[in-house]
N, C-alpha and C positions, 0 to 999 in steps of 0.2 A: 583494573581500570578499563581494559579493552572490552571485557565482558559487559561492564556497565554501559559503555558507549554503544556497543552492539545492541544490547537489549533496549536501550533508550531510543536509539534511532529507529529500530524496528517498530517499537510501540508508537512513536510519533507518526511513522508512515501509516500504520494501521488506523490510527485515529483520523488522520487526514483523509484517507480513502473512505472510511465510514462516514465522515462528515460530507464529503463530495456526494456519496450515494444518497444520504439522507436529504441533503439540500435539493438534489435533483428530483427525488421522489416527491417531496413536499411542493416544490415549485410546479412540477408537471401536473400534479393531481389537484392542487388547491389554489394556485395563484395565477396571475395573468402573464401575458407575454413579456411585459417589462421585468417582472420578477425572474422569469426564466432567463432572460438576457443577463440580469444581474448575477444569477447563479453561474451561468456559463463564463462570465468575466471573472468571477471569484475563483472558479475552478482553474481557469487558465493562470491566474495570478498565483493560486495555491500550488500549482505545479512547480513554481520556482522554489518552494519549500520541500515539496514531496520528492522531487528528483534527487536533491543532495542527501536527504535523509535515507532514501533507498540506496544510494551509492555508498553512504557511510555504513549502513547495515550490511550491505553485501561485501564491501571491502574489509570491514572489521571481522565479519564472519569467515571470509576466506583466510584472513590472517590468523584468527584463532584456531582454525582447522588445519593450518599448515603442518604437514608431516603426520597428520592423524588420519586414520581410516576406520570408519565404522559404518554400519548400515544407516544410522541416523544422520551422520555427517554427509554421506553420499546422497541421501534423499534431500537434505537441505541444499546441497550444491546443485542438484538437478532442478529443484524448485526455483532457486534463485536465477538460474539461466532462463527458465520459462517466465518468471516474473519480469526480468529485464526485457525479454523479447516482447511480451504482452504489453508492457508499458511503452516501450519505444516504437513498436511497429503498429500497435492498435490504439491504445488509449491516448497517447500524445497526439497523433494525427486527428483522431476523432474529436478531442477537446478543441483543437484549433478549428476544424471544419464546423463543428457545432456552434462555436462562438461566432464565426464569420457568418453563418446562415442566420443566427439569431440577431446579429447586428443589422443585417439587411432585412429583417422581418420575414424571412422565408421559413415559416413554421409549416412545412408541407409534409407529405408522406416520406420523402427522403430524409428530412430532418428527424422525424420520429423513428424511422428505421435505424438511422445512425445512433439515435438516442438509445434505442433498445439494445443495440450492439454494445454501446458504451457501458450501459448498466450491467449487462451480462458479463462483459470482460472485467468490469470493476469488481463484481461479486466474485468472479474467479480469482482475480488478483488478491483480494482480501482473504479469500479462503486459503490460498497458498501461503500467504503471510501468517495467518493464524496457525496453520499446520507447522510452519517453521518455528513459530513462537512456542508452540506446544512441545515440539521436539527439543528445542533449546532448553526449556524448563526441565524436561526430563533428564537431559544430559548434565545439567548443573545441580540437580537435586541433592546429590551427595555433598557437594561443596556448601550448599545452603544449610543442610542439616548439621554438618560439622561446625559451621559458623554459629548456628543457633545453640549448639551444645556448649561451645566455648563461651558464649555470652551468658548462658545460664549458669555456668560454673563460676563466673566472676562474682 
């Protein structure tokens, strides 16, 4: 059950980040300032979902790995520390600042500079989560194959 919770929380987190990046790109490239403001507000609201899902994924992952040591687990641990730092120290403050600037209609060079940093940090965040997802799938491959054989034998 912990494995399902871990995988589910990580998957939802990846979907949310991908949605934030997609909405940002679409609004910035094709829509007006009002739409950009709406996206910034939606992202800020969406962080209320993303942060708990990342915490659940991280906490359940550390719980699942307790007492275990392997190169894959160590990579995932290191990545989660970077994911947490990137999220709390870069992405969260940028989301707040970009929303505040958009609210006041300040779509200037600073806004777009921060926007570019947010997109790059978001892509980095998503990439690290995808790598953790890949490694987790590799680590549980044997369990999935055994379960499939059991189902086929029934």
